[in-house]
N, C-alpha and C positions, 0 to 999 in steps of 0.2 A: 504494500500500500504506500502510495506517495505521501511523504510528509507535507503537511500544509505549510504555506508561507506565513510569515508573521507581519502584520500591519499595525504599526503604532499610530494612534490618532492623538495628536497633541491637544490638551485642554488647558485652560488657564489655571494658575496656581490656586485661585479661590473657588474654582468649580468643584462641585461634588461629583464623584464617580456615579455612573448610572448603569442600568442593565444594558449591556452592549447590544444584545440581539434586538432590543426594543429601540434604543437610542439611535442605532446606526442601521436601521432596517433598510434605508434607501441605498446606502453605500454597499450593504451586503447583498443587494440584488445581483451585483456583478462579482463581488469578492467572496461570498460564502462558499462557492464550490472549491476555491483554491487557497483560501487564507483564513487564519484566525485573526480577529481584530481585537485590540485591547487599547485602553486609554493610558496616556502618560501625562502626568502633571509636570509643570515646567516653571517652578519658582526659581530654579537655578540650572546652570549647565550640568552640574553633578547629578541633580535629581533627574533631569531629562535623560541623560545618558545611562543612568542606573536602570531605567526602564526600557530604553529604546536602543541600546548599543548593538543588540543582535537582531534588530528588526530588518526584514527584507524591504520594507517600504515605510514611509512616513507620510501622514496626511496632516496638513496644517493650514490654519487660517488666522490663528492668533497665538498668543503666548510669546515666549522668548524667541528671538530670531535664530533661525537655523544657520549659524555662522560657521566660520572655518574651524573653530575649536570643536563644535559639535560634530561637524562632518568628519573631522579627523578621528573622532571616537566611534564612528559607526562602522562596524566590522563587516556587515553583510548587505547594507542598503544599496539597492539598485535604482530606486525611484523615489522622488519626493513629489507628492501631489498637493498642489496649492488650490484651495477652494475659492479663488477669486481671479480677477483679471491681472491685477498687479502682483508682482512676485518679490517685492522689496523685503519681505519677511524671510527670504532665503538668500544666502550668499551664492548666487548662481555661478560665479566664476570658480569658487572653491568646489562646488558640486561638479562642475565640468572637469576640473583637474582630477577629481576623484573618480571620474567615470560614471557619475550618477545622473540619471535623466531627471529633469525637472519639468513637470507638466503644470498647466494652469487651465482656467476655464474662460477662454477669451470671447466666447460668442453666445453665451446663454442669456445675458441680460443687457445686451447692447441697446436695444430699443428703449428699455426702461430708463437707462442713464441718459440717453439722448433726450427723452421726454423731459427728464428732470432738469437738464441743462437749459432747455428752452424755457421751462417754467421759471427758473431762476433769472434768466435773462429778462423775461417779460416782467417778472415781479420787481426786480431791481430797477428796471427802466421806469415803470409806472409807479415806483415808490409805494408799493402795496403796504409795506409795514407802516409807513407814515400815514397813508390814507386811512387804514384801519384805526390807527391811534387817534386821528382827528375825529373820526366818527364817534369813537367811544369816549372822547373828552369834550363833547359838545362843541366841536369846532368844524361843523359840517361845511361851512362856506369857505374855509381856508384851503381846501384841497385843490381847487381849480387854479388858484394863483401859483401853486407849486408846479403843477404839471404844465402850465402855460409856458414854462421855461425849458421844458424837455422836448427835444426834437422828436418828430414822428418816426416810427420804425421804418416805414416804407422808404426805400432808396438809400438806406444806410449800409455800412460795410461791416461784416462780421469777419474777424480774424481768428482762425483756428491755429493754435500752437500744437503741432503734431497732427498727423492725418491717419490715425488708425481707425478701427471699426466704429468707435463711438463718434469721433469727429465727423466721419463720413455720414453717419446717421443724422447728426446735428445739421450738417450742410443740407441734407435733403429736406429737413424740416424748416430751415430758415428761408429757403427760396420762395415758398408760397407766401411768405410775409413781405416779399419784395426786396429782400436783402441781397446785396452782392457779397459773395463769399470769397475770401482769400485765405491762404494757408501757408504755413512754414513747416517743412519737415525734411531735413537733409537726408533722411533714410528712405524716403519714398520717391519713386520716379515722378518727374513732372507730368509724364503722360498719364499716370494714375490720377493725378489731381485734375488735369484738364478733361479727362474722360468723365469726371463727375461734375463738370462745369464749374470747377473751382480754380481760381487763379493762383499759381505758385509765386511766392514772394520770399524775400529774405526777411529775417526777424526784424531788423531795423525798419524796413519798409512796412511790415505789418504793424508795428507799434505806432508808426507815424500816421498810417492811413485808417486804421480800424476804429470804428465807433464802439465796437464790442470786441473784447478779447476773451476767448474761451480756451482755457488751459486743459489739454488732454495728454500731456507728456507723462511717461512712466517715471517713477522716482529712481534715479541713479546718481552717480557722482557728477555726471554731465548736466543733469537737470535740477539738482538741488538748488533752490533759490534762483531759479532761472529768471524769474521776474523779481527784481529788487529795485533799489532807489533809482538807478539810472534808467531802467526800463519804464518805470512809472512816469518819470519826468519826460520821457520821449513820447508818451501818449497824449492824446487830446484831453483837455480839461473836462470835456463832456463824456469821456470814455467810461464804459461799464466793464468790469472784470468779472468773469465767471470761472469757477473752478469746481469740476466734478471728478477730477483725476486723483491726485495725491497732494495733501496739504503742504508738505515741505517744498514742493516745486515753486511755491510763492513765499518770499521773505515776508512773514506776517508783520514784523515790526515796520518794514518799509511800506507795506500796504496800508497799515493804520496811519502812518505819517502822511502818505499821499492822499488819503481820504480826508484827513483832518486839515491838510494844507490846500485842499481844492485842486490838487494836481490831477485827480480823476474824480468822476462824479458819483460812482456807486459801485457796489459789488454784490454778487450772489454766490454764496459759498456752501458747498456740501461737505467740504473737507477742510481741516485746519491743521496747523503744525502740531498742536497738542490737542488730543481728543480723549475725554471731553475737555473743553476749554476751562481755564480758570474763571471763577465767577466775576472777576474784575476785568476781564478782557474787553477792551473798548469796542470791539466789533459787535458785541452783543447788545449794546445800547445805542448804536448809530442808526438814525432814521433811514439812512440811505444804504443800509446793508441788510441783506436777507441771509440768515444762516440756518441751514437744516442739518440734522445730526447724522451725517454720513449714511444717508438712506436712499441715495439715487437709484440703486439697483433693486430696492425692496418692493416686491409684489407677491401675490399668492404663489406664483410660479417659481420665483427666483431661487429661494432656498432649497426646495425639494429637487429641482432640476440640477442645481449646482452640485448637490450632494451625490446625485446619481452619476453625474458626469465625472466627478472626482473618482468615484468607485470604478467606473469604466476605464478611465485613463490608467489608474494604477493596476487594474486587473490585466489590461493589455500588456503592460510591461512585464508583469509577473508571469504571464503566459508566454513570454519570449517574443512579443510583437512590438513594433513601433506604436507609440501612443498617437492619438489624433492630433494633439496639440503639444508640441515640444518647445519649451522656451529656449533650450540650449541645443539646437539641432546639430551642432558640430560634434557633440558627444556620440551621436548615433552610429557613425561608421566605426567607432572604437569599441562598440558593444557587440554582443552576439545576437542582438535582437534582429528579427526578420521583418521586412515589409509585409504588408498584407493587402489583399484586394478588397475594395478599391483602395488605391494608394491614399494614405492618410495625409491630412494637411499638416505641414510643419511650419509653425509660425512662432514669432517671438511674442513678448507681452504686448497687449494692445496699448496703443498710445492715444 
């Protein structure tokens, strides 16, 4: 009888352990025939490795970062499954060096995040937070004066930073509003942008021209604080900044200063540098800022389908096959994994 593989699912240090068969029923749809699943808490590297050092696979979405130290302590791991689009909770370079495949879920909740980005854009533009406050403070007649100074949406320019799946879906939503869409992404062919009716531009040109700047870049060393003091000063004073990607791609202190100094007009944020934010974070009390609690992807479908997808991705690798979505595809030729028909998609983290 073939020995089953071991799959460690990372849970936060404060989380209570549960019945694995019940709690991970969706992941087990694909994993049950080939693997035993167990939980590993992660208050420290030592605690995590004590439970996961001999696992064949790790599933993670939260907890401590799977960094180089942890990866070095994994004796049998062949795949790390990340239950999100972004993979900044894993040191992908260290995993690649160790010959470990990293998978993500790049296409399950794209439409939901794009919807949320457009909602934030519209809500920030129309100062929805302030309008609601005026109504509830018996200042009904003051709203029109505020919005009379706001340009109409039709004919404005939306600038997308990065042009992955979410950004492309946002572009499709923006055009019916009469917006011209430009984008900057040095890792995407200009022909890909123009095929979507989007104008490719440099980052300085995007900052100069855009009435709305929507951030979609993944978080890495290149993109951390990609928008900071100099970038905000390069924008129009009427510009609105939206972020549904990763909080640290925007220098939050610089954003706060730009809003306070009138260097930009408003912001719509689903992600922050610190989550949850400190109670005294100025962004929470600004009338021209809409903040939502990192929920852009959340719908009735999102979590169940994400969990099923993680299970399928990990199961494919444990069965000796390429995953559908490989964040570090250069590792695949170094493994004994086989392609399968139809050929799977190999893609990096969505931007």
